[in-house]
N, C-alpha and C positions, 0 to 999 in steps of 0.2 A: 665399691659404692662409695660415693662422696658423702661428707657430713654435714653440708650445708646446702640449702634449697632457697631460690627465689620465690617471690610470690606466685608468679606465674607456674613454676613447677608444683608448688604445692596445691595450687587451683586444679591442675592436671591430675596430681596424685590422688587428691582425696575426692575429685570430681564436685567441687563446691566452686561456686563464682567468686570471683575478686570482690565485688562489694560484700558478699557474705563474710568473706574472709577479714576484710576491714571492720564489719560489724563485730565479729569474733573478738577482733583486738581491742573493740571499745568494752567489750564486755568480760575482757581477761579470759577469754575461752583459749586463743592461741595467739599469743604476743610474740610479734618478731622478736630476735635479739640484737638486731643492728639495720642499716641501711647501707646499700652499695654507694658507689660514687655518684649513680644516677637518681638516688633516692628511693631505690627498690627495697622493698621489706626483705628481709633475709631470715631463714628459719633454720634451726639446727635440727639434724637427723632425730636425735633423742626427744625433742619436742613431739615428733610427728608417730612414734612407733605405739603411742595408745591408740591410734585409729587402725582398726583392724585391716582395712586394705594396705595402707601403708606398711603396717608389719608383715603382710603376705609377701608384698612386692619386695621388701629389704631382705625378706628371708627366702627368696624364689628359689624353688627347685627348677627352674625353665632348664639350666643347663643339663641336668641329671635327664629330665623326660624327654628332650630331644634325641637321646641315645636310645629310646625305646625302638625296638625294631619287631616286626612280626617273626615269632618262632613257628614259621609254618608260611602257608598260604590261607590268607584270609580274603573269601569273596563277598562282594557286596552287589545289592541292587537298589537302585537309586531313583526314587519316585518324585515327580515334579521337579526335574533336574536343572531346569531354567538355563542360566549360560554357563553353569559349571562351576560355581563357587565351592558349593560343598565336595563336588565330586573332585574336584581339583586339589582341595586340601587333604581329603582322605587318600588320594593317590600319592600326594607328598608323603605321607606317614607310611605307605607301603601296603596299601589295601588295593586290590584288583576288583574292577567293576566288571560284572557278567551282563548287566542289564542298566541301561538309564533310559527312563521313559519321561517324555516331554511332550505337550500337546503345541505347543507355540511354534510355528515353521522356523522363524529367525534365530531362536534359541537352538532348535536342533541343527540348523545350518551351522551355528557357532560350534557346537559341540563336535560335530563331523569335520570343520575346517581344522579345528586345532587337535583334535586325537581321532584321527580317521579309522584308529584300530578298535575303537570303543563300539559296542553294539547298542546304536542309540534307536529306539523305537518310538517314531513320530506318530502318536496316536491317543485318541482319549483313553485314559487309563481305564474305563470301565469295560474296554473291549479286550483287555490283556488277560491271558489265562498264566498263572504263576506255577501251576502244579508240577510242571517239569522240572522246577528249581528246587522240589521238595528235599529238605535234608541236603542240601548241596550248597548252601550259600549261609555264612556265617551271620552276615549284616543285611538289614534293610534300613534305608535311611529315606527320609523324604520332608519336606516342609509344604505340609498340606494347608491348603487355605482353611481359613476358621469359619464355620458358619454355625448358626444357630440350629439346633437339632428339635424338629416339631413334638417329638414324642418325649423329650426331657421332662423328667419328673414321674414318669408314668412306670414303665418297666426298668428304665436304665440300664441298658445291656447292647449287646450286638447288634441286634435287629432295630434298636431306635436310630441307629446312624445311617440307616438307609438313606438314600438320597442325598448324602453328603459326600464330600471327597475323603473326609476322614475314614469313612466306611470303606472306601477303596484302599486305602493305607492299611486297614485293620484285616481287609480281606486278603491281601497278600501276606501279611505276617502269618494269618492263619493258614495260608495254602503252603508257605514256603517253610514255616517253623524254623526262622533263623535263630541263632543262640542269643542274639542282643539285636534291639532296634533303635534307632535315633530318630524321634522327631523333633521338628524345628519349627518354632512359631512366633508370632508377635509378644512382647510382653503382656498384652492387653488379654491374653487367653485366660490369665487369671481370674479376671472379672468380668469374662464376656458372659452377657445372657445371665448375669447376676449369679456367677459361678456354676451354672447348670451346665454348661457346654464342658468345662474341663472334669465335672464329675461324670458325665457321661463317658468322656473319654477314659477316665480311671476304671470306672466300672467296666467299660469294654475290655480294657488291658487285662484286668483280672480276668474276667470270662474266658479270654483268649489262652490263659494259662502263663501269664508273665507277671514277675514282680517288677513295680514300678519303682525306680529310685525318685526320691523326692524331687519334683521339677525345680530346675533351678534357671533363673535370669544370670545370662553370662553378659557382661559388658565388654564388647569388642575391644575396647581402648585399652585393657589390660591384658590383651592377648598378643601383642605387636600388630596391632591394627590401629591406625592413624585416625580414629574415628568413633565417635559416642554410641555407635549402635548397641542397642539390647535387644538379644533374642532369648526366648525360653526353649530349654532342651528338656524333652522327655526321653528318658532312656529307660527301655525295658529289658530283663533278662528273664530268658526261659526258666520256668520255676524250678525245673530238675538241675540247673546250674546253679541258679540263685542260693539254693538251698546250701549248696556245698562251698559256695563262696560269695560272701555278701558285703566285700570290703570294697565295692567299686568307688573310684577317686576322680572328682573332676579334676581337669587340667590345673596346674599352678599357673600364676600370673607371669607376665614377662618381666624383666629386671626393671624397667621404668616404662613410664608412658610416653608413647611416640606423637609427634606433631606435625602440622602440615610439612614443616621444613623438611621432617625425615621423609614424608611422601613424594615430595618435588625436587628433593637434593640428593646428591650421592651421599649415602651414610650406611647406618645400620638395615635398611629395608633395600636398597638398591644399589647397583654397581655404577649408577650413573644418574645425571640429572634427567627430569621428565621430559620425553621427547615431544618434539610438537605434534599436534593433530587438530582436527576439525572441532568445532564446537560451537554452540549458540552464540548469538550476539544479542545485546539489549538496544530497543529503541532509542534515537537519539535522545529524547527528552528524558526517558529513564536514565539513561546513563548520565546525563549531566546531573539529576539529583543524586544518584549514588556515590558521584564523585565526591561529595559531602560526608559519606558514612566513613568512619574510621574503622580499621582493623578492630574485629570483633564487636562492631557497633551494631546498631539497628536504626529503626525510624526514629526513636527519640532523640537521637543524637543530630538529628536534621535540624536546621533553622525553623522555627514556627511557622514560617510562611510554606517552606518546603513540606514541613509535615501535613499541613492541611490540603495541599495539592496531592501529596501523593497518596494519603489516607482517604481522603474525601470524606464520605459520611463516617466511616468508622473511626475518625478521628475523635468523634464525641462520645463514643460508646465506651470507652475505659478499658481497662484490663490492659495486659502486657503486650500481648501480641508481636511476641519477640522474633518471630521467623519473618516479619515484614521489613523487606530493605535490609537484609541482614547479611553483613560481611564477615566471612570467616576470618580467624586469625594464624598466623605463621607460627605462634608460639603456643598453640593449641592444637587439640584433635579436631577434626572436621566433625561438624553435626551430621546427624545420620542423613545419609545421602537419600534423595527421591529419584522418582522415576522421570521428573522433568525438572531440569536445573534452573529454570527462570520462573517458576511458578511464583505469583506473588505472596502467597499464603507461607510458601517454605523457601524462602530466598536462599541462595547458597553462592554468594557473590565472591569470586577469587579475593584474595587477601591482598594483593599488590595491583592489579588491574580492575578497572570497572568492566567487567565481564562474566559470565557465568564460566564454569569449570569446564575445561574441555573432556573429550572422551578418555584420552590418556590419564588425566589427572584424576579423573572420577575412578577409573580403574585402579589406578594405585592406592587411593584411598581405600578400595575394597581389597586391596594387596593382591589383584591379578598381577603377573607377570607381565613384562611389557611386550612379549611375543605372543600373548594372548589375544587374537583377533575377533571383533565382534561383527557378524554378518547381519547386513540389513542396512535400511536408512539410518541417518542419523539419530532420528527419535526413538528407533528400536533400539539402538546401542545403548543410549541413555537409560531405557527402559530394563533392558537385560542387565546393566551394571546396578540401577538402583535396587532390582528385586533381589540381587544375589545375596548368598551368605558369604561374608569375609572369607578369603581363603585362608589365612592364617589363623582365624577362629575356628573354622573347621578343621585345620591341620591340628590345633591343640586339642579339639574334642576326640579326633580320631586316635592320637595317642593314647588317651586315657581309654578307649574301646579296645586298642591292641594290647595294652597293660592288661587289662581284664581278661581278654581272650587267652593271653600267654599263661596268665595263673590257671587257668581251667586247662590249659595242654599240659603245664607242670603236675597239676594236681593228678589230671588223668594217667599220666606216664608213672606216676607214684604209685597209684592203685593198681595200674597193671603190673608193675614190678612186684608188688606186696602178693598181687593173686599167683604169680609166677614162682614166687619162692615159697609159697606155700603149697603149692601144688607140686613142688619138686621135693618136699620134706618126706 
């Protein structure tokens, strides 16, 4: 681990904007020790260790954790599987999928195209019967959509979730009785419907006989993903197992924060530069305007006359609106990818060229391997990628799941050995 970091690296490491770091400098909160030959602020490692995330990265156990392998065959059911980000990450960790359910036909075609051996069920989850998998599957995973529960605040239990897709996720858990489950969702679930949605979920999990690990938001950029995507993880352990072993550990961060350079160029993530692929293009006038936006910039970096033309009435409304006319930077992780790469409200312009990201560039930001093909029209490929869980984030979580299941296996073997020894006496 090196001992000096430039302002771009510190911005990425602490997930703090460069303007904020410059403000910290004025307030003597974090003052650079020197400047390089280009006038860029330089900081020492020992200046950063007081920040918890920097300390975690500097002391990362990533290299130890990637050695974690299953002590046995661990099977999973994946619900709301999408284009396979979560499933691919769990497979990479050594978990075997016995069923993947998804209702979108293009996503199902993508799964079948890339993994013809997977058991992909293209159907509404409400039509599936999971009873035949009872006590045969260790893990159930799923990124269920977040909806309000009409009965929230009344009974607050399993029945209150009827009519929502979380109910179907919970029904699968009830029928299968896995040892552990992983629910994945947007960070906003914490405050959705004034916190009532999460409370119903917690009460339901308790009613199902599972112990919920305190929900945690994981930032993908700390798990070998060159993207600032944040996802909330709900991990539940069956009560009979949680009582014996309650030291579940979330994954350690990677040793550094990766950027778009890592996504597009040969290096830590990929063995070659990003291959060419299809992608959207901007209308001529929009391209002319965005040509004026620098790397990492947005509409306020335009000349005033172009700001007015591009923003129209929004120009007078105030506020940051930092997603508008936004160009990414090669020296930073990507902003969270969206399903349409050229939406005006959430622009994701290529750092070096004035165009949206291509399919393969987008897929690399989500850490899909280059050989993973997305089936369907271009718009559907973008949608599949934008909705996915980053593969490496899922891989990191899967290792934590395997580590916990391994501990249960070891405990069971010890208990069995003790019983056999006592019986032989």
